[in-house]
N, C-alpha and C positions, 0 to 999 in steps of 0.2 A: 720086914727087913728094910733098912733105910735106903732110899733111892740115891744113886750117885749124882752129884751135881754136874751140870754141863761144864765144859772147859773152853777157854777162849785164848786166842793168841794176843800178842802185844798190839798187832794191827787192829784187831777187833776191840780191844780196850780203848784205843785211840778214837775209834768211831763212836763208841758208847759215850765216852766223856766229851767228845767234840774237840779233841786236841790233836796235835801232830804225833807221829810215832817218836819223834825226838823227845817230846815232853814225857811220854811214858817211860822212855829210857832214863830220863833224868829222875823221875819218881823212883824208879827201881834202885838207882844209885844213892839218892839223897835221903830216902825215908826207910828207916829200919823196919817199920811196921808194914811196909808194902807186902802184899800176899806172896807167900813163897811159891815156888814152882811146884805144881801138882802133877805134871806130866811133861811129855815131850823131851827135848834135849836141851843142853846148855845153849846151843846156837839158835834153837827154835822152841823156846819154852812154852808150856801151856799153864794156864792159871784157873783156879776154881772160880766160876762165874759168880756164885753167891758171895764168896769172900771178896771178890773185886767190887761188887755192888756195895757191900757193906763199908768197904774202905773208901770208895768214892762218896758214899752218902755222908760219912763222917766229915768230909771236906767240902760239903756243899753241893755235890752232884747228886741230888736226890733222884733224878731221873735221867734218862739218856738225852743226848743233845738234840734229837729230833723225835717227833711222834713215831715215825717209821722205825727208828732204831729202838725206841722204848718198847714198842709192840714186839719187834723181833727178839729183844732181850727177854721180856717177860714170858714169851712163849717157850724159850729155852729153859727158863726156871720153872715152868709149870710141871707138876709131878706127872711122871709117865703113866701112873695109874689112871689119870684123867683121860687117857686116850690121845688121839691126835687133835686136829683142829676142825674136824667135821662139824662138831656142835657149835662152833663159832661162825661158821659160814652164814647160816640164816640171820645171825645177829648183825652181820655187815649189811645185809639187805634191809633189815629193819631200821638200823641206825641211819643209813643213807636217806631214808624217808623222813627223818626227824629234823626239826629246826636246830641250828647250832646252839641256841641257848638251852634247848631241851637236853642235848648231849652234854653240855657243861654241867647242868643240874644233876644228871644221872651219875656223872663221874664223881660228884661230891658226896654221894650217898654213903652211909656206913656200909661195911662189907656185906653183911647179911641182906640188907635192903637192896643193895646193888645186885646181888645174885638173883633175888626174886624179880627185880625189874627186868633184868636181862632174860630170865626165863620167859616172862610174859611177852617181851618183844620178839624173841626167837620163835616162840610157839605160834605167833600170829602168821608167820611166813614160812614155817618149816616144811609144809607140804610142797612148796615150790622147788625144794632142793632135793635131788634124788639121793636115796640111801641114807637119809638122816632120820634116826629114830627120835623118840621123845627127848627133848633137850632138858638136862638138869644141871644146874650150876650150884656151887657151894660158896661159902664165904672165902674158902681157900683160893677161889678163882678171881677174887676181886681185883688183884693187881693186873691181870691180863685183860679183864673186862674194862677197867679204867683206860688201859692203854689203847684198847680197840675203839672205844667211844671217842677218845681224843684224836686218834689217828683219822678216823672217818670225818670228824669235825674239821680237822686242820688240812688234811691232804686228800680226802675223798674216798669213797667206797672202793674204787678200783685199786688204789694204792694199798689199802688195808687187805683187800682180797689177794693181791699179789704176794704179800708177805705170808699170809696164812697157807696159800697154795704151795709156795716154795718150801715152807716148813713141813707140810704133809708129804710132799714128794721126797724130801730129804729123809723123813722118818720111814717112808715105804721103800726107799732105795730103788725107786722106779727110774729106769733110764730112757733116754730118747724122747723126753717130753719137752720139745722145743716149740716156742711160740712163733707163728708166722709173723714176720715184721709188718707193722701197720701199713707201710707204704705198698708192700707187695700185696697184702690182703685187699687193699683198696683197688689195686690194678686188677686182680682176679675178679673182684665183684663188678668192676666196670666193663669187663669183657662179656658179661651176660647181656645179650640183646634185650631191648625192651625194658620192662619194669616187673620182673617176676615177683609174685606175691608170696608164694610158698616155696621155701628154700630148705634143702637138706644138706647136712654135712655128716657123713657116716663115720668120720674120724675127726671129731670136732676139736679135740685138744682143749685149749683155754677158751675157745669160742671166737677167735680173731676173725675168721672168715664169715661167720654168721653175723657178727657185729658189723662188719663192713657191708654185708647185704642189708642189714636193718637200716643203716645210715642212708642206703639208696632206695628205701621205701618198702622193703619186704615186711609183711605183717604176720607171717606164720613161720616160725623158726624151729626146725627140728634137728637135733643133734644126738650123736651117740659116740662114746669113747670107751675103749677097753679098760682104761684106768678110772676107777671110781672118783679119785680126787679130781681128775680133769673134767669129768662129767659134772661134778658138783660145782667146780669153779666156773665152768662154761655157763651153767644155769644162772648162777648168781650174776655173773658178768653181763649176760644178755638182759636180765631183768633190770639191772642198773641202767644199761644203755637204752633199752627200748621197753620201758614200763608198760606201754599200751599194746605191745605185740603179744601174740600167742606164742608161748615158749614151752617146748617139750624136749627135755634132754634125758637120755637114759645111759646107764652104764652097761657095758657088755661088748662082745666081739661082733661087729657088724657082719662080717663074712660068715661066721658060724651060727650066730644067734641074732638075726636082724630084729631089732626092736620095733621096726615100723614095716612089717612085711606087706601091708596093704596100701602103703602111702604112695600116691602119685604126686610128685613134685613138679613145680614149674621149672625149677633149676636145681642143680647140685653143684656145690663148691666144696673142694676138699684138698687137703695136704696129707695123704695117707702115708702110713709107715712104709719104708723102703727095705727091700732086700730080705723080707721074711720068708723063710722056707717052710716053716710050720704054720701055714695059713689055712690048712684044711683041705689040701689038694685031694687026699684019698677019700675023705668022707663026703666031699662035695662034688665028686666026679660027675654025677648025673643031675646036678643042680640046674634048674630051668633058667637061671640067669646067664648061662654060658651060651647065649645066642650066636656068638661069633667064634665059637670054639672053646674047648676046655683049656684053660691056662696051664702051662707047664708048671712043674714044682718050683722052678726058679723064677716064675713070672707072676709074683703076687700083685705087682702093679697092674697087670692086665686083668686080674680078677677084680681089683677095685674099679677099673675103668668100666667093666661090664656090670658091676654092681650099681654104679652110678647110672648107667644107661637104662637098667631095669627099673629104676625108680622114677624115670622121667615120663611126663606126658608126651604124646607125639608132638614133635616140633620143639620140645624143651631142650635146653642146653645144659651141659656140664662143663665145668672148668676145673682141671685137676693139675696139681704141681707134682711132677714126676722126675725121677732121675734120668740122666741122658741115656743110660744103657737100655731103657725101655724101648727107645726108638730104633735100636740096631741089633739087639741080641738075637742070635740064631734061633734060640728056643722059642722066641715069640713071633717068628716070621709069619706063621699061618694065621694067627689071630690078627696081627697087624694087617695082613692082606685082606681079611674079611672085613675089618673096620673100614678100610679104604674102599673096597669093592661095594660094601653096603651103604656107603654114603654117611656113615656115622662120624668119621673123623673129618673135622672141618679146618683145623689149623694146629700147627706146632710152633711154639715160640721158644727160642733159646735165650736164657737169661744170663747175665754176667756172673762170673764166679764171685761168691760172697753174698749173693742176693738173699739167701736163707740158709739155715742149717741143713746139711753139712756144708760149711763154708768153703771147703777145698774143691768143690765141683760146681760146674755150671748146671743148674737145674733147668727143666723145661716145663712149659705150660702146654697142656693138651686141651683143646676146645672140641667138644663133641656135641652132636645133636642126634636125638632119637628120630629116625625116619618116621614119616607118616604111614598110614595104612597102605597107601599105594606104592610105597617104597620111594627111594630117592633117585633122582637123576644122577648121571655121572658127572657131577660138578667137580671142578678142580679143588685141590687142597692148598691152603695158604701156609707158607713157611716164612718165618721172620727170624732173622739173626740179630738179636739185640745184645749178644754176648760181648761185643766190643765197644758198647756205649760207655764212654769214659766217665769217671766220677768228677766232681766239681773241683777236685784238687789235683788233677792231672795224673801223670803216670806214677808218681811217687805214692799217691793215695791208692791208686789201683793196685800197685804192687803190695801194699800193706793189706789191702782187702784180700788179695789172693793168698797171703800168708796167714790169714785168720782173723783179721780185725773185723770190726762191726759192719753190718750191712748198711748202716747209715752213711758210710763213706761213699756210697754210690750216688750218682745224680739221678734220683728217681723221677725228677721232672722230665729229663730227656728220655729215659727209658720208657716212661709211661706214654709220652707224646709219640715216640717212634712205634710202639706196639699198637696203641689205640688208633693211630692214624692209619696204619696198614690194615688193621682189622675192620675198621669202619668203611674204608674205601673198598675192601674186598667184599663185605657183606652187601654193599649197595649194588654190586654187580660183579659177581665172581668171574663170569666169562670175559668181561671187558677190563678186568683188573690188569694193569701193566706192571705194577711193582716198581721197585727201586734196585737196580743192579747192585749186588753185593749185600743188600739189606733184606729185601722181601721179594717173593715170587710166588705166583700161583702155578702149581704143577698138576697136569692132567693125570687122571687115574691110570691110564695105560702106561704113562712114563714111570709111575711109582711101583707098578706090579711087575718088578723084575725078580731075579733069583733071590735077592736078599731082603727086599722091601725095607730098605734103610731109610728112615724118616728123619734123619738128622738134619736140622735146618742149614748148618754151615755147608754141608756137602751139597745141598740142593740150590741155595741161593748164590753161592760163590761160583758155581759152575757157569754163570752167565755174566761174570764181571766184564768180560770182553764186549758185552753189548752196549756199554756206555759210549756215547759218541765222543770222539776225540776232542772236538771243538767245545763241547759242553764241559768235559773234565778240565780242559785247559783254562776255560773261563773261571771255573771254581777254584782252580789252583791260583790264578792270578789275583782273584778277589781275596782269598785267604792270605796269600803272601802280603798283599797291600795292607790288610788289617794287622798282620803280624808286625810289619815294619812300624806302623803307627804305635802299636802296643809296646814294641821294644824301645822306641824313643820315649814314650811315657815312663817306662821302667827306668831308663837312664836318668831322666829328669828327677824321678822320685828318689833314686839312690844317690843323687848328686849333692845332697846336703852334707857338708863336711864338718860342720861345727859341733861335733859330738865330743865334749871334753871330759876328761877324768874328773871325778868329784874331789880328789885329793888323796891323801894317804889312807883314808877309811871312809866307808859309806856313812852317810848321816843316819842317825837313829831318831825317827820321828815319833812323836806322840800320835796315837791312832785312836779312832772310835769305830764301833761297828755300825753297820747300816741301821740296825735296830735303834741304837742310841741316837743317831742322826735323825731318824724318823721321829723319835719321841721329842727331839728338840726342834722339830719343824723345818730342818734343813732340806728335807726331801720327803717324798711320799712313795711308799712301796705298794704296788698294785699287782694283781694277778687275775687271771680268768678262773672261774669256778672249776675245781678239779674234776677230772673224768670220774664218773661214778655218781656225781651229784644228779639227782633224778629231776626231771623237768623236761619241757618241750625244747626241741633243738632249734637253732637259728634256721631260717628259710631263705630262699633266694640263691641265685647262682653265685653271688659273692657276699653272702651275708646280708643283713638288713641295710637297705639304702644302697646296695651295690658295693659294699665294703669288702675288700679282700682280707685274708687272715695271715698274719706273720707268724711263722713257726720257728722252733729251734733249728730245724734243718735248713731253713732259709738263712739264719744267722751263720751257721757253720759253713754253708756253701756259697755265701756271698750273693744270694739271689734276692729278687724282690718277693713280696708276699705271695705264697702259693698254697696256703692252707685251705682245708676243706671246712666251710662254715657249718656243715652238718655235724661236726664234732663239738660244736659250742652249744652251751645252753642259753636260751633266750635271755638277753638282758644282763648276762654275766660278764661279758668281755669288754674291758676298757678300750677306749679309742686312743690310738697312739698319736702323740703330738710331736712336732719337730723339737729336738733337744732332749727327748726322753732317752734314757739309757736302758737298753734291752739286754737281759742276761739269760742265757740258756739255763734251763732247770736241770738238764742232764749233762754231766761233764765228760761222759764217755765219748770216744771218737775224736776225730781231728777237727781242725778248723777253729775260727775265732770263737771265743766264749761270749763276747759282748759286741754290741753295735750302738752307735749314736744314731738315733732316728733323724733322717732328713726329710726332704720334701717327698721323696719316693715312698716313704713309709707313713708319712703323716696322713691320718684319716683311716688307716687300716685297723683292723681289730687285733687285739693281742690273743695269740694262739695259746693252746695248753702247753704246759711245761716251759713257759717263758715268763720271767719276772720283769716287771716294768718299774724302773727307779726314775722318778720325776724330781729332779733337783730344783731347789729355789735358785734361779739365776743370780740373785744378789749375794748368795752365800757359797754356791758350789758351781764350778765350771764343768760342763757336761763331759768334755773330752778328758779332762783331768780325772773325773770320776770313773769314766769308762776304762781308762788306762790302768788304774789301780784295781778296780773290781775284776778285770779280766786277767790279772797276773797269775801265773801258774801256781805259785806257792799260796796265794790268797785263796784260789779256788780249791786247792787241795785241803787247806785247813777248814774250809766251810762245807766239805762234801762228806757224805756217808755212803756206805755200800761198797762193794768190791767190783762185781761184774758191771752193774749199773750204778754209777756214782751220781747221787742226787745232791744238788747244791741247795743249801739252806741260806738264802740271800741275806737274812738278818745277821748272819755271823761273818759276812765279808767285812774286811777292815779297810778304812780309808785314813790316810795321813791328815792331820790337822794343820794345814798350811794357809797363809794369808791369800787373799784373792789374787794379788799380783803374781805370786809364785805359782798358784794354781793355773793361771792362764799361760805361764811359760811352759809348765809341764803339759798342759792341755794341747798347745800348739805342737809340742814334740810328739805326743801320742797321735795327733791327727796326721803328721807326716809319716809315722810308722804305719798307720792304716792305709794311706795312699800307696806306700811301698808294697804292702802285702797285696792290695787289690791289683796293682799293676803287675806284680809277679804272677799272680793266679791267671790273669787274662792272657799274658804273654805265653805262659806254659800251655794253656789250653790251645791257643792258636798255633803254637809250634808243633804240638802233637797233631792237630788237624792237618796242617800243611805237610808234615812228614808222611801221614797216612795217605793223603791224596797223591803225593808225588810217588811214593812206593807203589801204590795200587796202579797208578797210571803207567809206570814203567813196566811192571810185571804183566799188566793187562794189554800192553801194546798201544795204548792211546797216546803216550808221551814218548818223545825221543830223547836220549841223553844229550846234554849240552855238548856242542861241538868242541873238540879239543883244539889247542892252539895249532896243531899240525893240520887238522882238517880245515880250520878256518883260513889257513894260508895256502890251501890248495894241495897239500901233501896227500900221499896215498897211504891208507892204512893197510894192514896185512889182510891176507885172505881169511874169510870166515872159516870157522872150524867145520870140518866135514864129518 
C-alpha cells in the first residue's frame, strides 16, 4: 500500500526554499504549475511535500536553504516503513568523529555505496546508544544519509542530533519533553560543592544537566529517562560533548525500575517530571528509599528527592529543579519536616518566572545533602529569593517572559551571581551567614518546623526586610538616583539628534549582494567557532587560553560584555575578536539586538558558539553600515530557518551596494541608533532599581515620605487613623 506523503504549510515551504512567505504567495498566484492544495483549508492550505520538492527542484532549488532544513525535510520524506530516527543516531556520533573532507566524500558516493558506508560507520558505535538494534540502511535512505553527513559537517553533531530527536518525539507523540536551558543547567551544576566525579541524573531528558556536569569536570555520567528517544539522545549528546568520559544511559522509569540500583554517586542533578500522580505510590509503599517518609500520591516530587538522596554517598549533594508547590503543599508537610529535621535539606532557591518550562510559574532549586553516618547537626537552611532578578531589557522584557517568551530574556548573569554568591557565603559558614534582607536568609531548624513547614523562599526572606538599616538603604537610593539622572541625561542627548529626513516620495531600491557573495569577492571574511558536537578537547583556563573571555549571543542580546564559559569551546577553534568586527547572533529567537560592532571591550575575546563573525575590509565596507543592515528585522527574517528556534544563515543576509561615502553616512546614523538603544536600556534598568528601592524602603519603614508643602511650612496634618 503506498505511503502518504508528508504535508507542509506555506511557511514551511518558505523555510525549505530560503525565501519569504510573500515569495511563496507570489509563486502560488503567478505559476499555474505550483502544487495544488492537498489538505488544510483555503486560508491555511497544506501541500504535498514531495510535490513541492519536485517543483522547487525544477526551478533550481535542488536542496533546502540550509543543511538543517534539508535534514528536516528528507526525514519527513523518509518512508514510514523504515521506522523512526533511532538507526540514524549512531551515525551522528560516528560522523562527528570524521574529518570534514571525509564527510564530503561520503556524501558524494552512489546511493548503494553510501548505504553500505553508513552501515559500517553506525555499527562501529551502535553499542553506545541504548535501544538500537543492528543498523541496516538501503539505497532508498541515501537522501537522508547525505543530508545527515552534510549537516554534521556544516553545523555540528549536536545540531543534527536535535533535528533527529525532535522528529522522533513528534512521531512518538511524547509530551512534556522539554530541555533545561543551558544557562540554568550551568547554574545547577555550579551549585554542586567541590568537583564531583560521578554524577547521576535519574530523569536525564536530552542530557543538558549531565553535559553541564561534564563541562565542570565530571568523568562518570549516568542517566536514565522514561522516554527511549530521550535516553538515546542523551547518550549521543554526552559522547559528543565528553568523549573521554564514562557514559551510561538507560531507558526506563527510574522510580519503578531503577537502572542503577547499586550506584553510589558523588552528586545528583535532575529536572524531574512534575505533577505525576501515577508514579508508583501503591506498589512502592514499602520501598527502602523513603527514609524521610512515604510520599503522598500527590507528592511525586518528594519521591524524586528521596530517590536522589538514596543514590548519594554520605556528604554528597543533590540539586533538583522542582515546582513551587513542593515547598508548601499540605500533603508533603511530614516529609518536608523530616528532610529539615534530618539535615538533608540545605537550601531552597526561588527562580524568576520563565526560567524553564513550564514558563508561567517560578520554579525552585532544592539543594540537598546526604547526612553522614553520625547524622547531621541542626544547621540552618539557606533561602534565596532570585524571583525578582530583572532581565537585561527591563520590565517590558520581564513581562514578555511572564507571558511565555523565551528563558533567554532573563539576565542569567545577575541570577547566577546572586544565587552562587549567597550559596558560597552560606557554605563557608552557615551559622555566621548574615544574608541580604529581602534576598537571602539562613533560617534555623526550629523556626522552620511549624504547623505547615512552608519552605517558600519569598515568605522567609521577605519577613526580615525591615532589618535593613535606614541609613544604608537611603545611601543606596541616593546612589541609584544619581546614576539614573546621569543615564537620563545621556538618553536625552542620544535622542536629541533631529536631522532625520524623509527619503522622498518613495524609498530607494538598492542593488544588494549576499554576505556569501561579498565573502567570495574578498570584501569581508565570515568566521565562526566550531559547532557544538565537534569532538575534541575543550579550552582550559578560567577565561579561555591566555585569559581570554568568551562573547556569546546572550551577551549581544543583553548588551553585556563577554561572559561565556570557555569550557564550551573546542581547543583552537574559536576566532579571536578584533575591533571593527561585526558580530551576528546565530539564533534569532528572543529579544534584544541581533548584531554588535566590536569595540575595545570585545577586542581580544573569543567568539562564542552560535555567533557569526563578519570581518569587513575597511577599505570597502564600513563596519557600522554593515551592522545596521545585517541586523534589520526583514533581513534576519529572510535569512532564518525554523519556527520555535530561528537559526540565522549568515551567508544569506543581504547588504546594499553603496559607495564608501554613502556607507559612512549610514554607518554614522546606525551608530547613533545604537547609542540611543544602549542609553534607553541603562536608564530603564536604573529606573526600575530606583523604584524598587524606594517602594521597599517606604513599606519597610526605612524611608519617610517627602514632606508635603503644608508640612514644610509648619502646617498640621490630620490625625492618624485609629
